[in-house]
C-alpha positions as CSV (number, residue, x, y, z in Angstrom):
1,M,18.1,-2.7,34.8
2,S,20.3,-5.1,36.4
3,S,22.3,-8.2,34.6
4,N,20.1,-10.8,36.2
5,N,17.1,-8.5,34.6
6,D,19.0,-8.2,31.2
7,N,18.9,-12.0,31.4
8,V,15.0,-12.6,32.1
9,T,14.3,-9.7,29.8
10,R,16.4,-11.7,27.1
11,R,15.6,-15.1,27.9
12,T,11.7,-14.1,28.5
13,V,11.0,-12.1,25.4
14,L,12.9,-14.2,22.7
15,K,12.5,-17.5,23.4
16,A,8.8,-17.4,25.3
17,G,5.5,-16.3,24.3
18,A,4.7,-13.1,23.8
19,G,2.0,-12.7,26.5
20,G,3.9,-15.1,29.3
21,A,7.2,-13.4,28.0
22,L,5.7,-10.1,29.3
23,A,4.0,-10.6,32.1
24,T,7.6,-11.7,33.5
25,I,9.2,-8.9,32.6
26,L,6.4,-6.4,34.3
27,T,6.1,-8.2,37.4
28,Q,9.7,-8.1,38.1
29,D,10.3,-4.3,36.9
30,N,7.1,-2.9,36.4
31,S,7.6,0.4,37.1
32,M,10.3,0.8,34.6
33,A,7.4,-0.1,31.7
34,T,5.1,2.3,33.7
35,E,7.1,5.0,33.8
36,T,7.7,4.5,29.8
37,I,4.3,4.2,28.6
38,T,2.7,7.2,31.0
39,E,5.4,9.9,30.9
40,Q,4.9,11.2,27.4
41,P,1.4,13.0,27.2
42,D,3.2,16.3,27.1
43,V,5.6,15.8,24.5
44,Y,3.6,16.8,21.6
45,K,2.6,20.3,23.6
46,S,6.6,20.9,24.1
47,L,6.7,20.7,20.2
48,G,3.2,23.0,19.4
49,I,1.6,20.6,18.2
50,R,-1.8,19.8,19.2
51,P,-2.7,16.4,19.8
52,I,-6.0,15.2,17.4
53,I,-8.5,12.8,18.2
54,N,-8.9,10.9,15.5
55,A,-12.5,9.9,13.6
56,A,-10.5,9.1,10.5
57,G,-8.7,5.6,11.0
58,S,-5.7,3.8,11.0
59,I,-4.5,7.0,8.3
60,T,-0.6,7.0,7.6
61,T,-0.9,10.7,8.1
62,L,-2.2,10.7,11.5
63,G,0.6,8.0,12.8
64,G,-1.4,4.9,12.0
65,S,-2.9,3.4,15.2
66,L,-1.8,3.6,18.8
67,M,0.1,0.7,20.0
68,P,-1.9,-0.8,23.4
69,P,0.0,-1.4,26.6
70,E,1.3,-5.0,26.1
71,V,2.6,-4.0,22.9
72,L,4.7,-0.6,24.2
73,S,5.6,-3.5,27.1
74,A,7.3,-5.4,24.4
75,W,9.1,-2.9,22.7
76,T,10.9,-1.1,26.1
77,A,11.6,-4.9,27.2
78,A,13.5,-5.0,23.5
79,A,15.6,-2.3,24.4
80,Q,16.8,-3.0,27.1
81,C,19.9,-5.6,25.6
82,F,21.8,-6.4,22.8
83,V,20.9,-8.7,20.2
84,N,21.8,-10.7,16.6
85,L,19.4,-8.7,14.4
86,T,19.9,-11.3,12.0
87,E,18.9,-14.3,14.7
88,L,16.1,-12.4,15.9
89,Q,14.6,-11.6,12.7
90,D,14.9,-15.3,11.9
91,R,13.5,-15.8,15.6
92,V,10.5,-13.2,15.2
93,G,9.5,-14.4,11.8
94,E,9.1,-18.0,12.9
95,K,7.1,-17.1,15.7
96,I,4.9,-15.1,13.6
97,A,4.5,-17.8,11.1
98,K,3.5,-20.2,13.4
99,R,1.0,-18.3,15.3
100,L,-0.7,-17.4,11.5
101,G,-0.2,-21.2,10.2
102,V,1.6,-19.3,7.1
103,E,4.7,-20.9,5.4
104,A,7.3,-18.0,6.4
105,A,7.3,-14.2,8.1
106,L,9.0,-11.0,7.7
107,V,8.8,-8.2,9.9
108,T,9.4,-5.4,7.1
109,T,9.4,-1.4,7.6
110,G,5.0,-1.4,7.1
111,A,3.5,-2.5,3.8
112,A,5.4,-0.8,1.5
113,G,8.9,-1.8,2.5
114,G,7.5,-5.0,1.8
115,I,6.3,-4.1,-1.1
116,L,9.9,-3.2,-2.5
117,V,11.3,-6.0,-0.3
118,G,8.4,-8.6,-1.6
119,T,9.6,-7.6,-5.2
120,S,13.5,-7.6,-4.8
121,A,12.7,-11.6,-3.4
122,A,11.2,-12.1,-6.7
123,V,13.5,-10.8,-9.2
124,T,16.7,-12.0,-7.3
125,L,15.3,-15.4,-6.4
126,R,16.7,-17.1,-9.2
127,D,19.7,-15.1,-9.1
128,R,21.5,-13.9,-6.1
129,R,24.2,-12.2,-8.2
130,L,21.6,-9.6,-9.3
131,I,21.0,-8.8,-5.3
132,G,23.7,-5.9,-5.4
133,R,22.7,-4.5,-8.5
134,L,19.1,-3.2,-7.5
135,P,17.6,-1.0,-8.9
136,L,18.3,-3.1,-12.8
137,P,19.2,-0.5,-15.2
138,P,16.6,-0.2,-17.9
139,K,18.2,-2.5,-20.9
140,M,17.2,-5.7,-18.8
141,D,13.8,-4.8,-19.1
142,L,12.2,-7.1,-16.4
143,Q,8.4,-7.1,-16.0
144,V,5.9,-6.7,-13.8
145,I,2.3,-7.5,-14.2
146,R,-0.4,-5.4,-12.7
147,Q,-3.9,-4.9,-13.8
148,T,-4.8,-1.4,-15.2
149,S,-7.9,-0.7,-12.5
150,H,-4.9,-1.6,-9.8
151,R,-2.8,1.2,-10.4
152,E,-1.6,3.0,-7.3
153,C,0.8,5.8,-5.3
154,Y,2.9,2.6,-4.1
155,D,3.7,1.2,-7.6
156,H,6.9,3.1,-7.1
157,Q,8.0,0.5,-4.1
158,V,7.8,-1.8,-6.9
159,K,9.5,0.5,-9.9
160,A,12.3,1.3,-7.2
161,C,13.9,-2.2,-7.9
162,G,14.3,-0.9,-11.4
163,V,11.6,-3.3,-12.8
164,R,8.8,-2.3,-15.7
165,L,5.1,-2.5,-14.6
166,V,3.0,-3.5,-17.6
167,D,-0.6,-2.7,-17.4
168,V,-3.4,-5.7,-19.0
169,D,-7.2,-5.0,-18.7
170,T,-8.1,-8.8,-19.8
171,R,-7.3,-12.0,-19.8
172,D,-6.2,-12.3,-23.5
173,D,-3.7,-9.0,-22.5
174,L,-2.1,-11.1,-19.2
175,D,-1.8,-14.4,-21.7
176,R,0.3,-11.5,-24.5
177,A,1.9,-10.2,-22.1
178,I,3.7,-12.8,-19.8
179,N,7.6,-13.8,-21.3
180,K,10.8,-14.9,-20.2
181,R,11.4,-11.1,-18.3
182,T,8.1,-11.4,-16.6
183,V,9.3,-11.6,-12.6
184,M,6.2,-11.4,-10.7
185,M,2.6,-10.1,-10.9
186,F,1.6,-7.7,-8.5
187,S,-2.1,-6.6,-6.9
188,Y,-3.9,-5.1,-4.4
189,D,-6.7,-6.4,-2.8
190,V,-8.6,-3.6,-2.3
191,H,-9.3,-3.2,-5.8
192,E,-10.9,-6.4,-6.4
193,G,-14.1,-4.9,-7.6
194,E,-12.7,-3.2,-10.2
195,S,-11.0,-6.2,-11.7
196,K,-11.9,-7.9,-14.8
197,I,-9.4,-10.4,-14.0
198,P,-10.8,-12.4,-10.3
199,Q,-7.8,-13.7,-8.3
200,R,-8.5,-17.3,-8.5
201,E,-7.9,-16.7,-12.1
202,W,-4.6,-14.3,-11.4
203,I,-3.2,-16.8,-9.4
204,E,-4.1,-20.1,-11.4
205,V,-2.1,-18.2,-14.7
206,A,0.7,-17.2,-12.2
207,R,1.2,-20.9,-11.2
208,R,1.0,-22.1,-14.7
209,H,3.6,-20.0,-16.1
210,N,5.6,-20.6,-12.2
211,I,5.6,-16.7,-12.0
212,P,5.3,-15.5,-8.4
213,T,2.8,-13.6,-7.3
214,L,2.9,-10.9,-4.3
215,M,-0.3,-9.1,-3.0
216,D,-0.9,-5.8,-0.6
217,A,-3.4,-6.1,1.9
218,A,-1.9,-3.2,3.8
219,A,-4.9,-2.3,5.7
220,D,-6.9,-5.6,5.4
221,T,-7.0,-6.4,8.7
222,P,-9.5,-7.0,10.5
223,P,-10.9,-9.8,10.0
224,L,-8.2,-11.7,11.7
225,E,-8.3,-14.8,9.1
226,V,-7.1,-12.6,6.2
227,L,-3.4,-13.1,7.4
228,W,-3.2,-16.1,6.2
229,K,-6.1,-16.3,4.1
230,Y,-4.6,-14.8,0.6
231,N,-1.7,-17.1,1.1
232,R,-3.9,-20.1,1.5
233,M,-5.8,-19.2,-1.7
234,G,-2.6,-18.9,-3.7
235,Y,-0.8,-16.0,-3.4
236,D,3.1,-16.4,-2.8
237,I,3.7,-13.6,-0.9
238,V,1.5,-10.9,1.1
239,V,2.0,-7.2,2.6
240,F,0.3,-6.2,5.6
241,S,0.2,-2.8,7.5
242,G,1.9,-3.6,10.7
243,G,0.8,0.0,12.3
244,K,-3.0,0.0,11.4
245,A,-5.7,-2.9,13.0
246,I,-2.8,-4.9,14.3
247,R,-1.9,-2.6,16.5
248,G,2.0,-2.4,16.1
249,P,4.8,0.0,15.4
250,Q,3.6,2.7,12.6
251,D,6.6,2.2,10.4
252,A,6.8,-2.0,10.7
253,G,4.7,-4.2,8.7
254,L,4.2,-7.9,7.3
255,L,6.1,-10.1,4.6
256,L,3.7,-13.2,4.8
257,G,4.0,-16.2,2.1
258,R,6.4,-18.8,0.7
259,K,9.7,-19.7,2.7
260,D,12.0,-19.3,-0.4
261,L,10.6,-15.7,-0.9
262,I,10.8,-14.9,2.5
263,E,14.9,-15.8,2.7
264,A,15.0,-14.3,-0.7
265,G,13.5,-10.9,1.0
266,K,15.8,-11.0,4.1
267,L,18.8,-11.0,1.7
268,N,17.8,-7.6,-0.1
269,T,16.9,-5.8,3.3
270,A,18.7,-4.8,6.6
271,P,20.5,-5.7,8.9
272,R,22.9,-7.3,5.4
273,C,24.4,-4.9,3.2
274,G,25.0,-4.4,-0.2
275,N,21.5,-4.0,-1.2
276,I,18.5,-2.2,-1.9
277,G,16.5,-2.8,1.2
278,R,19.9,-1.7,3.7
279,G,18.2,1.8,4.7
280,M,14.4,-0.6,5.6
281,K,15.8,-1.1,8.6
282,I,13.6,-2.8,11.7
283,S,15.5,-2.2,15.0
284,K,14.9,-5.0,17.5
285,E,12.4,-3.1,19.1
286,D,10.2,-3.0,16.1
287,M,10.5,-6.4,15.4
288,V,9.8,-7.6,19.0
289,A,6.7,-5.6,19.4
290,M,5.4,-6.6,16.2
291,W,5.7,-10.2,17.3
292,A,3.5,-8.9,20.4
293,A,0.8,-7.5,18.2
294,V,0.3,-10.2,16.2
295,E,-0.1,-12.6,19.4
296,R,-2.3,-9.7,20.7
297,F,-4.5,-9.6,17.4
298,A,-4.8,-13.4,17.4
299,D,-5.9,-13.5,21.2
300,L,-8.1,-10.9,20.5
301,D,-11.8,-11.1,21.0
302,H,-13.0,-9.5,18.2
303,E,-16.9,-9.9,18.7
304,A,-16.6,-7.6,21.5
305,E,-14.0,-4.9,20.0
306,Q,-16.8,-5.2,17.0
307,H,-19.6,-4.2,19.7
308,E,-17.6,-1.3,21.0
309,W,-17.2,0.2,18.0
310,V,-20.7,-0.4,17.4
311,K,-22.0,1.4,20.8
312,R,-19.8,4.6,19.5
313,I,-21.8,4.8,16.5
314,A,-25.0,4.1,18.6
315,R,-23.8,7.3,20.8
316,I,-22.7,9.6,17.6
317,E,-26.5,8.5,15.9
318,K,-28.3,9.6,19.4
319,A,-26.5,13.2,19.6
320,M,-27.3,13.5,15.7
321,A,-31.0,12.5,15.9
322,S,-32.3,16.0,16.9
323,I,-31.1,17.9,13.9
324,P,-33.5,18.6,11.4
325,T,-33.1,16.4,8.0
326,V,-30.3,14.6,9.1
327,E,-30.1,10.5,8.4
328,T,-27.5,8.1,9.9
329,K,-26.5,4.9,8.2
330,R,-23.7,2.4,9.4
331,I,-21.5,1.3,6.7
332,V,-18.5,-1.2,6.8
333,P,-16.5,-1.2,3.8
334,P,-16.1,-4.5,1.9
335,I,-12.1,-5.0,1.6
336,A,-9.9,-2.8,3.7
337,N,-10.8,-0.9,6.4
338,H,-13.3,-3.1,7.0
339,V,-14.9,-2.1,10.1
340,P,-18.5,-0.2,11.2
341,H,-18.6,3.3,10.3
342,L,-21.4,5.9,10.8
343,L,-22.3,7.9,7.2
344,I,-24.0,11.2,8.0
345,L,-26.4,12.5,5.8
346,W,-28.5,15.8,5.5
347,D,-30.8,18.3,3.3
348,E,-28.3,21.1,3.0
349,Q,-31.0,23.3,2.6
350,R,-31.8,22.8,5.6
351,V,-28.7,22.6,7.2
352,R,-26.7,24.9,5.2
353,I,-23.1,23.2,5.4
354,T,-21.2,21.1,2.8
355,P,-19.4,17.9,4.2
356,Q,-15.8,19.9,3.5
357,Q,-17.0,22.5,5.6
358,V,-17.7,20.2,8.6
359,K,-14.6,18.9,7.9
360,K,-12.8,21.9,8.8
361,Q,-14.9,23.2,11.3
362,L,-14.2,19.6,13.4
363,A,-10.3,19.9,12.4
364,D,-10.0,23.8,13.6
365,G,-12.1,23.2,17.1
366,E,-10.6,22.9,19.8
367,P,-10.3,19.8,20.7
368,S,-9.1,19.3,16.7
369,V,-10.8,16.3,15.1
370,A,-9.7,14.5,12.5
371,T,-11.8,12.7,9.5
372,A,-11.2,11.1,6.2
373,R,-12.9,8.8,3.2
374,V,-12.0,5.7,3.0
375,H,-12.2,3.2,-0.3
376,G,-15.4,1.6,-0.7
377,T,-17.5,4.2,1.2
378,G,-18.6,6.1,-1.4
379,D,-18.6,10.1,-2.1
380,Q,-22.3,10.5,-0.1
381,G,-22.4,12.4,3.3
382,F,-19.8,12.4,5.9
383,L,-18.2,9.7,7.2
384,I,-17.2,8.9,10.5
385,S,-14.6,6.4,11.6
386,V,-14.6,5.4,15.5
387,F,-12.2,2.2,15.7
388,M,-9.4,4.6,16.1
389,L,-11.1,6.4,19.1
390,K,-9.8,6.4,22.7
391,P,-12.7,5.6,25.4
392,N,-14.8,8.1,25.5
393,E,-13.7,10.3,22.8
394,D,-16.8,9.0,20.9
395,A,-18.3,11.5,23.5
396,I,-16.2,14.4,22.4
397,V,-16.6,13.7,18.6
398,A,-20.5,13.2,19.3
399,A,-21.0,16.9,21.0
400,R,-19.0,18.8,18.2
401,L,-20.8,17.0,15.4
402,Q,-24.0,18.0,17.4
403,Q,-22.8,21.6,18.0
404,V,-21.3,22.3,13.9
405,F,-24.7,20.8,12.4
406,K,-27.2,22.8,15.1
407,Q,-25.3,25.9,13.9
408,A,-25.8,25.5,10.4
409,S,-29.5,24.9,11.0
410,V,-31.9,26.7,9.6
């Protein structure tokens, strides 16, 4: 691009609103953005990897979600010039925080990266000398409290800072666990239904003892309002995946909440050096694309999107209607992946196939269709997610399901 276009890119992307900035860029050099976005369909075939139809949802191992054109355009525009990353980190955070109505925001390396950065912020908030010492040695015995029912593989991001996780089950356990070495209270929103200590009580105890709270709400969007709901409820910092339903880059996420903790988090991550998060680098492209994704998500007609998902489910239901004993049920998980799903149930004496066999046949067929079970949907029947399908892929999924079940019918 010419130097004039470089200046326009910098000026429009970093100072204007995401939608207006991208419109200006694409008007001036539409060929660049279009070429970048469209010249990719054969890249996986050249590697010998089959593309997958995603009827599983926003699953990390499948690539999260697909960035829509305006987010891809933002990513491309941001790649056209150099900027000061620390300044960009601040400005993008300010834009996102203002749009969502939260105190402060930081783009992180996914929700998992946000957990590590958030934990390091809580550990070093009152003593910056600890920044260069993370992970802390066991003899310091700084502690993070969580409920036993909230154990997850992502706990490793907390423990990576050198703190000890302390499990509690009841309110009495919590009161006894808090001491002068407690640096944070941690929870996963997806496990709220299994908690013996409800969220408002958890927050009240933390506030009384002046202990920062961090909550993982990685897959809780939609609805849109969860992006500020938990901060307003009283959680100090909350992490979200950027590459799920928000549809930003898969390796991006959001840490939202108290300004002093967000500022402490910045000191513990890239582009600064000598800290535990130096390797968790967010590129200029990902920062800008994440900002564009938030703007898009905030402006989205969510009611129309829900209507489209229901139409996809109806098409699959219609294809399954002729299969003996097959019943379908529309369900919406209560917290994470809170979007319409289709549950398929059948009599395995009449349709001789198990859910595991259905999954394998869909995955092994052509085209390959990936499926998965998500939290809060139980273990009965077979689950189909439609919100990550591309246009018209619901027809392909319907036909493949119909074929698999007809072949198994007695």
